[in-house]
C-alpha positions in Angstrom: 18.1 5.7 26.1 16.1 6.4 29.1 14.0 9.4 30.1 14.6 10.7 33.6 17.1 13.5 33.8 16.7 17.2 34.0 18.0 17.2 30.5 16.1 15.4 27.8 18.0 12.1 28.1 17.8 10.1 25.0 16.4 6.9 26.1 13.0 5.1 25.8 10.6 2.9 27.6 10.2 -0.4 25.8 6.7 -1.7 26.7 4.6 -2.7 23.7 7.7 -2.5 21.7 7.2 -1.8 18.1 10.0 -2.1 15.5 10.7 1.3 14.2 13.4 3.8 13.4 15.8 6.1 15.2 16.9 9.7 15.2 15.2 12.7 13.6 16.1 13.5 10.1 15.9 16.3 7.5 12.7 16.9 5.6 13.0 15.9 2.0 15.9 13.5 2.5 15.3 9.7 2.0 15.2 7.7 5.3 17.1 5.0 3.5 20.1 7.3 3.4 20.2 7.4 7.1 19.7 3.7 7.7 22.3 3.0 5.0 24.8 5.1 7.0 23.9 3.2 10.1 24.6 -0.1 8.5 28.3 0.5 8.9 27.8 0.4 12.7 25.5 -2.6 13.0 28.2 -4.8 14.4 29.3 -2.2 16.9 26.2 -0.5 18.2 23.3 -2.4 19.8 20.2 -1.8 21.8 20.1 -2.2 25.6 17.0 -3.3 27.5 16.8 -2.3 31.1 14.5 -4.0 33.5 13.5 -2.0 36.5 10.9 -2.1 39.3 8.7 0.1 37.2 9.1 -1.4 33.8 11.5 -2.2 30.9 13.3 0.5 28.9 15.4 0.6 25.8 18.6 2.5 25.1 21.7 2.0 23.0 25.3 1.2 23.5 28.6 0.6 21.7 31.0 -2.4 22.0 34.4 -1.2 23.1 36.0 -4.6 23.9 35.3 -8.1 22.6 37.3 -11.1 23.7 36.7 -14.8 24.0 35.8 -14.3 27.6 33.4 -11.4 27.4 32.2 -8.1 25.9 32.2 -4.5 27.3 29.6 -2.1 26.1 29.8 1.7 26.7 26.5 3.5 27.2 25.0 6.4 29.3 24.7 6.3 33.1 20.9 7.0 32.9 20.5 3.9 30.7 21.6 1.6 33.5 21.2 3.4 36.8 17.8 1.8 37.7 18.3 -1.7 36.4 17.6 -4.9 38.1 18.6 -6.7 34.9 20.0 -5.7 31.5 20.3 -7.2 28.1 22.4 -6.2 25.1 21.0 -6.9 21.7 23.1 -7.0 18.5 23.1 -8.9 15.2 19.7 -10.3 16.0 20.6 -11.9 19.3 20.2 -10.9 22.9 22.8 -11.3 25.7 22.2 -10.9 29.5 24.5 -8.6 31.3 26.5 -10.0 34.3 27.4 -6.6 35.6 27.0 -2.9 34.9 28.4 0.4 36.2 27.8 4.1 36.0 30.2 7.0 36.5 27.8 9.4 38.2 24.3 9.6 39.5 22.6 11.6 36.8 19.4 13.5 37.5 17.1 15.8 35.5 18.8 18.8 37.0 22.5 17.9 36.6 22.9 16.0 33.4 25.0 18.8 31.8 26.7 19.8 35.1 30.4 19.9 35.4 30.1 17.6 38.5 28.7 14.6 36.7 29.5 12.3 33.8 26.6 10.5 32.1 28.5 7.3 31.2 27.8 3.7 32.0 29.5 0.4 31.3 27.8 -3.0 30.7 29.7 -6.4 30.8 28.5 -9.5 29.1 30.5 -12.5 30.4 30.3 -14.5 27.2 31.8 -14.1 23.8 29.7 -12.5 21.0 30.4 -13.5 17.4 30.7 -10.9 14.6 30.9 -7.8 16.7 33.5 -5.0 16.2 35.0 -3.1 19.1 35.0 0.7 18.6 38.3 2.5 18.7 38.1 5.0 21.5 39.3 8.5 21.0 41.8 9.6 23.7 42.8 13.1 22.5 41.7 16.4 23.7 38.0 17.2 23.7 38.8 20.7 22.3 40.2 19.2 19.2 36.8 17.7 18.3 35.1 21.1 18.0 34.0 21.9 14.5 34.3 18.3 13.3 31.4 16.3 11.8 30.2 13.4 13.9 28.0 10.5 13.1 25.4 9.8 15.9 24.1 6.2 16.1 21.3 4.7 18.0 17.9 2.9 18.1 15.7 5.8 19.2 12.5 7.5 17.9 12.4 9.0 14.5 10.6 11.8 12.6 11.6 14.9 10.6 12.9 18.2 11.6 9.5 19.8 11.0 7.5 17.2 13.0 10.0 16.3 15.7 10.4 12.7 17.1 7.3 10.6 16.8 6.0 8.5 19.7 6.6 4.7 19.4 8.9 5.0 16.4 12.0 3.5 18.0 13.7 0.2 17.3 15.6 0.6 14.0 19.3 1.5 13.9 19.8 4.8 12.3 22.7 7.3 12.0 22.6 11.0 11.5 25.3 13.6 11.2 25.9 16.9 12.8 28.8 19.2 13.7 30.2 19.3 17.2 29.7 23.0 17.6 30.7 23.8 21.2 30.7 22.6 24.8 28.1 23.0 27.5 30.4 25.2 29.5 31.1 27.5 26.6 27.4 27.8 25.7 25.8 28.0 29.2 28.5 28.9 31.6 31.2 27.4 33.9 28.8 25.4 36.0 28.1 23.3 33.0 30.5 20.6 31.7 33.4 21.2 29.3 33.1 17.4 28.7 29.7 17.7 27.1 29.7 18.5 23.3 26.7 20.3 21.8 25.2 20.3 18.3 22.1 22.0 17.0 19.6 20.8 14.4 19.8 23.2 11.4 17.1 23.4 8.8 17.5 24.3 5.1 16.1 27.7 6.0 18.8 28.1 8.7 21.4 29.3 6.2 19.4 32.4 5.3 20.8 34.3 8.2 17.4 35.1 9.7 17.1 35.0 13.4 15.8 31.9 15.1 12.8 31.7 17.4 15.0 29.4 19.6 17.7 31.1 21.6 20.8 29.6 23.2 19.6 30.1 26.8 20.5 27.7 29.6 18.6 24.5 30.2 15.4 25.0 32.1 15.0 23.6 35.6 11.4 22.4 34.9 12.3 19.3 32.9 13.3 15.7 33.2 14.3 12.9 31.0 12.3 12.1 27.9 9.4 9.7 28.5 8.9 6.8 26.2 6.7 4.2 27.8 3.7 3.6 30.0 2.3 4.7 33.4 4.9 5.4 36.0 8.1 7.3 35.5 9.3 7.5 31.9 5.8 6.9 30.6 4.5 7.4 27.1 6.5 6.5 24.0 7.7 9.8 22.9 5.6 12.8 24.1 7.0 15.6 26.0 5.5 17.5 28.9 6.2 20.0 31.7 7.7 17.4 34.0 8.9 15.1 31.2 8.4 12.1 33.3 6.5 10.5 30.6 5.6 11.1 27.0 2.0 12.0 26.8 -1.0 13.5 28.4 -1.3 17.2 29.4 0.5 18.0 32.6 1.6 14.6 33.8 2.8 13.1 30.6 1.7 9.5 31.3 0.4 8.8 27.8 1.7 9.3 24.4 0.8 12.8 23.5 2.0 16.4 24.1 1.3 18.4 27.3 -0.7 21.5 27.6 2.2 23.9 27.2 4.0 22.0 24.4 1.3 21.5 21.7 2.1 21.9 18.1 5.3 21.5 16.2 8.1 24.0 16.1 8.4 26.0 13.0 10.9 24.7 10.4 12.1 28.3 10.1 14.0 27.9 13.3 17.6 28.2 12.4 21.0 28.2 14.0 20.5 27.9 17.8 24.2 27.8 18.6 25.5 31.1 17.2 29.1 29.9 17.1 28.1 27.0 14.8 27.5 26.9 11.0 23.8 27.4 10.2 24.0 25.3 7.0 22.7 21.8 7.5 24.8 18.8 6.5 23.5 16.5 3.7 22.5 13.9 6.4 21.9 16.4 9.2 19.8 15.1 12.1 19.4 14.9 15.9 19.3 12.1 18.4 15.9 11.4 20.0 14.3 9.1 22.7 15.9 5.7 22.6 19.2 6.9 21.3 20.6 7.4 24.8 23.9 5.7 25.3 24.5 5.3 21.5 27.9 6.1 20.0 29.1 9.3 18.3 31.9 8.8 15.8 34.4 11.1 14.1 37.0 10.1 11.4 40.4 11.6 12.2 43.4 10.9 9.9 41.6 8.0 8.4 40.6 6.4 11.7 36.9 6.2 12.7 36.9 7.0 16.5 34.2 6.6 19.1 34.3 10.2 20.6 31.1 10.5 22.4 28.0 8.9 24.1 24.5 10.2 23.4 23.1 11.9 26.6 20.4 14.5 26.2 18.4 16.9 24.0 17.7 20.5 24.9 15.2 23.0 23.7 14.4 26.6 24.4 10.8 26.6 23.1 9.4 24.4 25.9 9.1 21.3 23.6 12.0 18.9 23.7 11.2 16.8 20.6 14.4 16.9 18.5 12.9 19.2 15.9 14.8 22.0 14.1 16.6 24.3 16.5 16.9 21.7 19.3 20.3 20.9 20.7 21.9 17.5 21.5 24.4 16.9 24.2 27.0 14.1 24.1 29.6 13.1 26.7 33.2 13.3 25.4 34.7 9.8 26.0 38.3 10.9 26.1 37.7 12.8 29.3 36.7 9.6 31.0 39.4 7.2 29.7 40.9 6.7 33.2 37.5 5.6 34.6 36.9 3.3 31.6 40.3 1.7 32.2 39.6 1.5 35.9 36.3 -0.5 35.5 37.1 -2.6 32.4 40.9 -3.2 32.7 41.1 -2.2 29.0 44.4 -0.3 28.3 43.9 2.9 26.5 46.7 5.4 25.7 45.1 8.6 26.8 46.5 11.9 25.6 43.8 13.9 27.4 44.9 16.0 30.4 41.4 15.9 32.0 40.6 12.2 32.1 38.2 11.6 35.1 37.7 8.8 37.6 34.8 8.3 40.1 34.7 7.6 43.8 31.0 6.5 43.6 29.7 3.0 44.6 29.8 0.1 42.1 26.9 -2.1 41.3 27.3 -5.6 39.8 24.4 -7.6 38.6 22.1 -5.1 40.2 23.7 -5.5 43.7 25.4 -2.5 45.1 28.8 -3.1 46.7 31.3 -0.8 48.3 34.0 0.3 45.9 36.0 3.3 44.8 35.3 3.4 41.1 31.8 3.7 39.8 28.1 3.2 40.3 26.4 0.5 38.4 22.8 1.0 37.1 20.7 -0.2 34.1 19.2 2.2 31.6 15.5 2.0 30.9 14.1 2.3 27.4 12.3 5.5 28.0 12.9 9.2 27.3 13.5 11.9 29.8 13.5 15.7 29.4 15.9 18.0 31.2 15.4 21.7 31.3 17.7 24.2 32.9 17.1 27.9 32.9 15.2 28.3 29.7 16.5 25.3 27.7 15.1 21.8 28.0 17.5 18.9 28.0 16.3 15.4 27.6 17.8 11.9 28.3 16.5 9.3 25.8 15.4 5.8 26.8 12.3 3.9 25.9 10.1 1.4 27.8 8.8 -1.8 26.4 
């Protein structure tokens, strides 16, 4: 999950990497409940390290195909788009990527736009033992609304009252939330109907009192979530005006909060998405920096499907830290089945009427070549915050 977009992309910078946990959880609920839930996905979801000219970053990704000749991993575009080298880490082993691709060039200002798709693909040209390929959902995105999803990744952790803590990434965790609505329904037609939104409800959310966070559009003053050191995507977990890092006031090149975003949001913040249910799930939570590219899973008719890819976090209080009231955005995979098939050669029986392709350039092994399918780029392990018109969205990646 890397931090660079106008939305808080969930990905982190991986310098001075410290083993930690991922995703922000409910106060008063045992962390072991979330790590136990994640254990069901340990053979399917791994971490991705992106080496760039400015540092190394960490994100997440899901295995979607595994054969004797190689493995395909689905992640977010902003997790791979700056890479000169990538590695996929799963089951305690690390594997170098031979090629990687992204659907769209994602920026801080367009991550939730109807014109882009924050999806990336990574190919490892060797077999990997004991991994499980996810079953990709190919039905209509609209049929996912109202369903409970499990969000999996290696990002920062914390509780709803504290928000994500700097440097706390590295452990696989899974949280659950309801897929409440789409970005287009929440913020208008210029936003994507292929981006699914969920808000982080607190126990006090069910009282029916009004929230201090409103469902305004994403602010234009943000970027991806920072999670590393000096340079872009600096600071392991802080959030600032420009969200290019994660720390010091103004420029966010350290590990703290900026001058406008000091202090934690009140746990009294309740339902941010008015069309959603304000009562939190038993294992409610929200993705955070480092979770970018991780998978989102929904069980339908007894089958556990990969339905989405972690993309960003949004906030209307000026502090995108995945605390109560913040909103996560994930990309609906079914709307991009044609593109996935085009790049990977995997055959998927799509029933979606809006599956999208891309005419962007393709990069393999970090070398751009002319093509008519996708752009290849690696995802740094840093966080990025995206804000558009009042709401801050963040891409999550962390640097090491």
